[in-house]
C-alpha positions in Angstrom: 3.5 1.4 -16.9 5.1 4.8 -15.7 6.9 5.6 -12.6 4.1 8.0 -12.1 1.2 5.6 -13.1 2.7 2.7 -10.6 2.8 5.6 -8.0 -1.2 6.5 -8.6 -1.6 2.8 -8.3 -0.3 2.5 -5.2 -1.6 5.8 -3.1 -5.5 4.3 -4.8 -4.5 0.8 -3.3 -3.4 2.5 0.6 -6.5 4.5 0.6 -8.4 1.3 0.6 -6.1 -0.6 3.1 -6.7 2.6 5.4 -10.3 2.9 5.4 -11.5 -0.7 4.0 -14.9 -2.2 4.8 -15.5 -4.8 3.0 -18.7 -3.8 2.2 -18.7 0.1 2.1 -15.6 1.0 0.8 -14.1 -1.7 -2.0 -12.7 1.2 -4.5 -9.8 3.4 -4.2 -8.7 6.5 -6.7 -6.3 8.7 -6.9 -5.9 11.9 -8.9 -2.4 14.0 -9.3 -2.9 17.5 -10.2 -1.2 19.5 -13.1 0.8 21.2 -9.6 1.7 17.9 -8.8 -0.3 17.3 -5.5 -1.9 13.8 -5.6 -5.3 13.1 -3.9 -6.9 9.8 -2.9 -10.1 8.9 -1.3 -12.5 5.9 -1.4 -15.8 5.2 -2.4 -18.8 5.9 -0.2 -21.7 3.3 0.3 -24.9 3.4 2.2 -28.3 1.6 2.0 -29.9 4.3 -0.6 -26.9 6.1 -2.1 -23.1 5.7 -3.2 -20.3 8.2 -4.3 -17.3 7.2 -6.5 -13.9 7.4 -5.2 -13.1 9.5 -8.3 -15.1 11.8 -7.7 -14.6 12.5 -4.2 -10.8 12.4 -4.8 -11.4 15.0 -7.7 -13.7 16.7 -5.5 -11.5 17.2 -2.5 -8.8 18.1 -5.0 -10.4 21.0 -6.5 -12.4 22.2 -2.8 -8.2 22.3 -2.0 -7.6 25.3 -4.6 -6.3 22.5 -7.2 -7.1 23.0 -11.0 -6.5 21.0 -13.3 -6.0 17.1 -13.2 -3.3 15.5 -14.9 -4.0 11.5 -14.2 -6.5 9.4 -12.4 -6.5 5.8 -11.9 -9.4 3.7 -10.3 -8.4 0.4 -8.0 -10.2 -1.9 -6.5 -9.2 -4.8 -3.6 -8.7 -7.8 -5.3 -7.7 -10.0 -2.4 -5.1 -8.9 0.7 -3.4 -6.5 -0.4 -3.4 -6.9 -4.0 -5.4 -4.3 -6.0 -6.0 -4.1 -9.6 -6.9 -1.4 -12.0 -10.5 -1.0 -13.1 -12.2 1.2 -15.2 -14.4 4.3 -14.1 -18.0 4.0 -14.2 -20.0 6.3 -16.8 -21.1 9.2 -14.2 -17.2 9.2 -13.6 -16.3 9.3 -17.2 -18.8 12.3 -17.9 -17.2 13.8 -14.5 -13.9 14.1 -16.1 -15.0 15.2 -19.4 -17.0 18.2 -17.7 -14.2 19.4 -15.3 -11.2 18.3 -17.5 -11.5 16.3 -20.2 -7.3 15.9 -21.3 -7.3 13.9 -18.1 -5.4 10.4 -18.5 -7.0 8.0 -17.0 -4.6 5.0 -16.7 -6.3 1.6 -17.5 -6.4 -2.1 -17.2 -5.3 -3.6 -20.6 -4.0 -6.9 -19.8 -3.2 -9.0 -16.8 -0.5 -7.0 -15.5 -0.5 -3.8 -17.7 -1.8 -0.6 -18.1 -2.1 2.1 -20.6 -3.7 5.8 -20.4 -6.4 7.6 -22.4 -7.7 11.1 -22.2 -11.0 11.3 -20.3 -12.7 12.1 -23.9 -11.6 9.1 -25.7 -13.3 7.3 -23.0 -17.0 9.1 -23.8 -17.7 9.1 -27.4 -20.0 11.5 -28.7 -19.8 13.0 -24.6 -22.5 16.0 -23.5 -20.1 18.7 -23.4 -20.9 21.1 -20.3 -20.8 24.7 -21.0 -20.2 25.8 -17.3 -20.2 30.3 -17.6 -19.1 32.2 -15.2 -22.1 32.7 -12.5 -21.4 36.6 -13.1 -22.4 35.9 -17.0 -25.6 33.8 -15.7 -27.1 36.7 -13.4 -26.8 39.1 -15.9 -28.4 37.6 -18.3 -31.1 36.1 -15.7 -31.9 40.3 -14.7 -32.1 41.1 -18.1 
């Protein structure tokens, strides 16, 4: 585990502590952008919906003008102030492949160890979105 990995894990855990609700906010995520700026978030859960912490953290980064993610981690509150690294869900894996397939995702490999793999490697044979500039789509529509 690198010093940068440990920092992301700590930030994600602190985000849960700051906003913790035993049922609604159980997952925290922190994303380091290529600029070095870190954004963190918690999951949002309701009676008929849920939004993952990873997508909220990345959305926050994007909305603040950051482009390109370097690394991301997801943690859950195991007990008290102890947080454990967990894996992103399939939707979050697809999101990362769509927005930044080279992002290093920090994953648990043992009780205390982690490793980083590229987002694209977490989703074999992934569907690759072809996001084209809006202007091009409008031009094609007008034809």
